[in-house]
DSSP file (Angstrom, degrees, kcal/mol; ACC not computed):
  #  RESIDUE AA STRUCTURE BP1 BP2  ACC     N-H-->O    O-->H-N    N-H-->O    O-->H-N    TCO  KAPPA ALPHA  PHI   PSI    X-CA   Y-CA   Z-CA
    1    1 A M              0   0    0      0, 0.0     2,-0.9     0, 0.0     0, 0.0   0.000 360.0 360.0 360.0 134.7  -22.1  -23.6   -3.7
    2    2 A N        -     0   0    0      0, 0.0     0, 0.0     0, 0.0     0, 0.0  -0.838 360.0-154.1 -98.7 105.0  -19.7  -26.0   -5.3
    3    3 A L        -     0   0    0     -2,-0.9    43,-0.0     1,-0.1     5,-0.0  -0.476  23.7-102.8 -78.5 147.2  -16.4  -24.3   -5.9
    4    4 A P     >  -     0   0    0      0, 0.0     4,-2.3     0, 0.0     3,-0.4  -0.330  35.1-110.8 -62.1 152.1  -14.0  -25.5   -8.6
    5    5 A L  H  > S+     0   0    0      1,-0.2     4,-2.7     2,-0.2     5,-0.2   0.881 117.0  55.9 -54.6 -43.3  -11.1  -27.5   -7.3
    6    6 A K  H  > S+     0   0    0      1,-0.2     4,-2.0     2,-0.2    -1,-0.2   0.901 110.2  45.4 -58.7 -42.3   -8.6  -24.8   -8.1
    7    7 A D  H  > S+     0   0    0     -3,-0.4     4,-2.5     2,-0.2    -1,-0.2   0.881 111.9  51.4 -70.1 -38.7  -10.5  -22.3   -5.9
    8    8 A R  H  X S+     0   0    0     -4,-2.3     4,-2.4     1,-0.2    -2,-0.2   0.911 111.5  47.6 -63.9 -40.8  -10.9  -24.8   -3.1
    9    9 A L  H  X S+     0   0    0     -4,-2.7     4,-2.4    -5,-0.2    -2,-0.2   0.895 111.2  50.9 -67.1 -39.4   -7.2  -25.5   -3.1
   10   10 A A  H  X S+     0   0    0     -4,-2.0     4,-2.3    -5,-0.2    -2,-0.2   0.930 112.4  46.1 -63.3 -45.2   -6.4  -21.8   -3.1
   11   11 A L  H  X S+     0   0    0     -4,-2.5     4,-2.5     1,-0.2    -2,-0.2   0.913 113.1  49.5 -64.0 -43.1   -8.7  -21.1   -0.2
   12   12 A A  H  X S+     0   0    0     -4,-2.4     4,-2.7    -5,-0.2     5,-0.2   0.899 110.4  51.1 -62.6 -40.8   -7.3  -24.1    1.7
   13   13 A S  H  X S+     0   0    0     -4,-2.4     4,-2.3     2,-0.2    -2,-0.2   0.933 111.9  45.6 -62.8 -47.4   -3.7  -23.0    1.1
   14   14 A V  H  X S+     0   0    0     -4,-2.3     4,-2.2     1,-0.2    -2,-0.2   0.924 115.1  47.9 -62.0 -44.9   -4.4  -19.4    2.3
   15   15 A T  H  X S+     0   0    0     -4,-2.5     4,-2.6     1,-0.2    -2,-0.2   0.915 112.1  48.2 -64.5 -44.0   -6.2  -20.7    5.4
   16   16 A L  H  X S+     0   0    0     -4,-2.7     4,-2.4     2,-0.2    -1,-0.2   0.889 110.3  51.9 -66.3 -38.7   -3.6  -23.2    6.3
   17   17 A D  H  X S+     0   0    0     -4,-2.3     4,-1.9    -5,-0.2    -1,-0.2   0.933 111.9  47.1 -60.1 -44.9   -0.8  -20.7    6.0
   18   18 A F  H  X S+     0   0    0     -4,-2.2     4,-2.1     1,-0.2    -2,-0.2   0.925 112.1  48.8 -63.7 -45.5   -2.7  -18.3    8.3
   19   19 A L  H  X S+     0   0    0     -4,-2.6     4,-2.4     1,-0.2    -1,-0.2   0.881 108.9  53.8 -63.5 -37.5   -3.4  -21.0   10.9
   20   20 A A  H  X S+     0   0    0     -4,-2.4     4,-1.6     1,-0.2    -1,-0.2   0.900 108.5  49.6 -63.0 -40.0    0.3  -22.1   10.8
   21   21 A K  H  <>S+     0   0    0     -4,-1.9     5,-3.4     2,-0.2     6,-0.4   0.886 109.7  51.2 -67.0 -38.4    1.3  -18.5   11.6
   22   22 A I  H ><5S+     0   0    0     -4,-2.1     3,-1.4     4,-0.2     5,-0.3   0.930 108.8  51.2 -62.0 -44.9   -1.1  -18.3   14.4
   23   23 A M  H 3<5S+     0   0    0     -4,-2.4    -1,-0.2     1,-0.3    -2,-0.2   0.828 110.3  49.3 -64.0 -31.4    0.2  -21.5   15.9
   24   24 A R  T 3<5S-     0   0    0     -4,-1.6    -1,-0.3    -5,-0.2    -2,-0.2   0.490 119.4-112.4 -84.2  -2.6    3.7  -20.1   15.7
   25   25 A G  T < 5S+     0   0    0     -3,-1.4    -3,-0.2    -4,-0.4    -2,-0.1   0.729  84.0 121.4  80.7  22.2    2.6  -16.9   17.4
   26   26 A E      < +     0   0    0     -5,-3.4    -4,-0.2    -6,-0.2     2,-0.2   0.212  35.5 126.3-101.5  14.9    3.2  -14.8   14.3
   27   27 A D        +     0   0    0     -6,-0.4     2,-0.3    -5,-0.3    -8,-0.0  -0.492  25.7 146.3 -78.5 143.3   -0.4  -13.5   14.0
   28   28 A D     >  -     0   0    0     -2,-0.2     4,-1.8     1,-0.0     3,-0.3  -0.934  62.3 -83.3-158.0 179.0   -1.1   -9.8   13.7
   29   29 A D  H  > S+     0   0    0     -2,-0.3     4,-2.6     1,-0.2     5,-0.2   0.834 123.0  58.8 -62.1 -33.3   -3.5   -7.4   12.1
   30   30 A V  H  > S+     0   0    0      1,-0.2     4,-2.2     2,-0.2    -1,-0.2   0.910 106.3  48.1 -63.7 -41.1   -1.6   -7.4    8.9
   31   31 A L  H  > S+     0   0    0     -3,-0.3     4,-2.6     2,-0.2    -1,-0.2   0.894 110.7  51.4 -65.8 -39.2   -2.0  -11.2    8.5
   32   32 A V  H  X S+     0   0    0     -4,-1.8     4,-2.6     2,-0.2    -2,-0.2   0.938 111.2  47.1 -63.5 -45.9   -5.7  -10.9    9.2
   33   33 A R  H  X S+     0   0    0     -4,-2.6     4,-2.5     1,-0.2    -1,-0.2   0.890 111.6  52.0 -62.3 -38.5   -6.1   -8.2    6.6
   34   34 A S  H  X S+     0   0    0     -4,-2.2     4,-2.5    -5,-0.2    -2,-0.2   0.922 110.4  47.5 -63.6 -44.2   -4.1  -10.3    4.1
   35   35 A L  H  X S+     0   0    0     -4,-2.6     4,-2.6     2,-0.2     5,-0.2   0.923 111.8  50.2 -62.8 -44.4   -6.3  -13.3    4.7
   36   36 A V  H  X S+     0   0    0     -4,-2.6     4,-2.6     1,-0.2    -2,-0.2   0.918 110.8  49.8 -60.5 -43.5   -9.5  -11.2    4.3
   37   37 A H  H  X S+     0   0    0     -4,-2.5     4,-2.4     1,-0.2    -1,-0.2   0.929 111.7  47.9 -60.6 -46.2   -8.2   -9.8    1.1
   38   38 A D  H  X S+     0   0    0     -4,-2.5     4,-2.3     1,-0.2    -2,-0.2   0.907 112.9  47.6 -63.0 -42.5   -7.3  -13.3   -0.3
   39   39 A V  H  X S+     0   0    0     -4,-2.6     4,-2.6     2,-0.2    -1,-0.2   0.901 112.0  50.1 -67.3 -40.3  -10.7  -14.7    0.7
   40   40 A E  H  X S+     0   0    0     -4,-2.6     4,-2.6    -5,-0.2    -2,-0.2   0.912 109.8  51.4 -62.3 -41.5  -12.5  -11.7   -0.9
   41   41 A W  H  X S+     0   0    0     -4,-2.4     4,-2.1     2,-0.2    -2,-0.2   0.929 111.6  46.0 -61.4 -46.1  -10.5  -12.1   -4.1
   42   42 A I  H  X S+     0   0    0     -4,-2.3     4,-2.3     1,-0.2    -1,-0.2   0.917 112.0  52.4 -63.4 -42.5  -11.4  -15.8   -4.3
   43   43 A G  H  X S+     0   0    0     -4,-2.6     4,-2.5     1,-0.2    -2,-0.2   0.897 108.9  49.9 -59.7 -41.5  -15.1  -15.0   -3.6
   44   44 A N  H  X S+     0   0    0     -4,-2.6     4,-2.5     2,-0.2    -1,-0.2   0.896 109.4  51.4 -65.3 -40.1  -15.1  -12.4   -6.4
   45   45 A R  H  X S+     0   0    0     -4,-2.1     4,-2.2     2,-0.2    -2,-0.2   0.919 111.3  47.6 -61.3 -43.4  -13.6  -14.9   -8.8
   46   46 A V  H  X S+     0   0    0     -4,-2.3     4,-2.5     2,-0.2    -2,-0.2   0.925 111.8  49.6 -65.4 -44.3  -16.3  -17.4   -7.9
   47   47 A R  H  X S+     0   0    0     -4,-2.5     4,-2.5     1,-0.2    -2,-0.2   0.917 111.0  49.9 -60.7 -43.3  -19.1  -14.9   -8.2
   48   48 A D  H  X S+     0   0    0     -4,-2.5     4,-2.2     1,-0.2    -1,-0.2   0.902 111.3  49.1 -61.2 -41.0  -17.8  -13.8  -11.6
   49   49 A R  H  X S+     0   0    0     -4,-2.2     4,-1.7     2,-0.2    -2,-0.2   0.905 111.0  49.4 -66.3 -41.1  -17.6  -17.4  -12.8
   50   50 A L  H  X S+     0   0    0     -4,-2.5     4,-1.7     2,-0.2    -2,-0.2   0.900 110.6  50.3 -65.3 -40.1  -21.2  -18.1  -11.6
   51   51 A K  H  X S+     0   0    0     -4,-2.5     4,-1.9     1,-0.2    -2,-0.2   0.911 108.6  52.5 -62.7 -41.7  -22.5  -15.0  -13.4
   52   52 A A  H  < S+     0   0    0     -4,-2.2    -1,-0.2     1,-0.2    -2,-0.2   0.850 110.1  48.6 -63.4 -33.9  -20.8  -16.1  -16.6
   53   53 A E  H  X S+     0   0    0     -4,-1.7     4,-0.8     1,-0.2    -1,-0.2   0.810 109.8  52.6 -75.2 -29.6  -22.5  -19.5  -16.3
   54   54 A E  H  X S+     0   0    0     -4,-1.7     4,-2.0     1,-0.2    -2,-0.2   0.863  98.3  64.5 -73.9 -36.3  -25.9  -17.9  -15.7
   55   55 A I  H  X S+     0   0    0     -4,-1.9     4,-2.6     1,-0.2     5,-0.2   0.916 100.6  48.5 -59.0 -48.9  -25.8  -15.6  -18.7
   56   56 A P  H  > S+     0   0    0      0, 0.0     4,-1.6     0, 0.0    -1,-0.2   0.885 112.1  50.2 -60.0 -35.8  -25.8  -18.4  -21.4
   57   57 A S  H  X S+     0   0    0     -4,-0.8     4,-1.1     2,-0.2    -2,-0.2   0.844 111.1  48.8 -71.5 -31.4  -28.7  -20.1  -19.6
   58   58 A I  H  < S+     0   0    0     -4,-2.0     3,-0.3     1,-0.2    -1,-0.2   0.917 111.8  48.6 -70.2 -43.1  -30.7  -16.9  -19.6
   59   59 A L  H  < S+     0   0    0     -4,-2.6    -2,-0.2     1,-0.2    -1,-0.2   0.799 102.2  64.7 -66.0 -28.4  -30.0  -16.2  -23.2
   60   60 A K  H  X S-     0   0    0     -4,-1.6     4,-0.6    -5,-0.2    -1,-0.2   0.911  93.7-159.5 -63.1 -43.5  -31.1  -19.8  -24.1
   61   61 A G  H  X  -     0   0    0     -4,-1.1     4,-1.0    -3,-0.3     3,-0.2   0.121  32.1 -76.6  81.3 162.5  -34.6  -19.1  -22.9
   62   62 A P  H  > S+     0   0    0      0, 0.0     4,-1.0     0, 0.0    -1,-0.1   0.817 125.9  58.5 -68.4 -31.4  -37.4  -21.5  -21.9
   63   63 A R  H  > S+     0   0    0      1,-0.2     4,-0.8     2,-0.2     3,-0.4   0.884 103.7  52.5 -66.3 -36.2  -38.2  -22.6  -25.5
   64   64 A D  H  < S+     0   0    0     -4,-0.6     3,-0.4    -3,-0.2    -1,-0.2   0.816 103.5  58.0 -67.5 -29.8  -34.7  -23.8  -26.0
   65   65 A E  H  < S+     0   0    0     -4,-1.0    -1,-0.2     1,-0.2    -2,-0.2   0.797 100.3  57.2 -71.7 -27.1  -34.8  -25.9  -22.9
   66   66 A Q  H  <        0   0    0     -4,-1.0    -1,-0.2    -3,-0.4    -2,-0.2   0.763 360.0 360.0 -74.4 -24.4  -37.8  -27.9  -24.1
   67   67 A A     <        0   0    0     -4,-0.8    -1,-0.2    -3,-0.4    -2,-0.1   0.482 360.0 360.0 -70.9 360.0  -36.0  -29.0  -27.3
C-alpha cells in the first residue's frame, strides 16, 4: 500500500519519538499503548481514504471504463 506523504511522515514521527524514549530508558506500558493508538488511528485514516477512492470507481462501472 502506498501511503500519502502526510501519513508516512506522521507514522515516522510517532515511531521515532517512541524509539528515542526507549533509547533514553523512558519506555513503559503507557508509551506502548500510546504508540499502538497512534498507529491504529493512522491505519484507520488510510483505510477510510482507500474506501473513499474505491467507491467512485465502483459507481463508474465497467462500461464507463471502456469509453
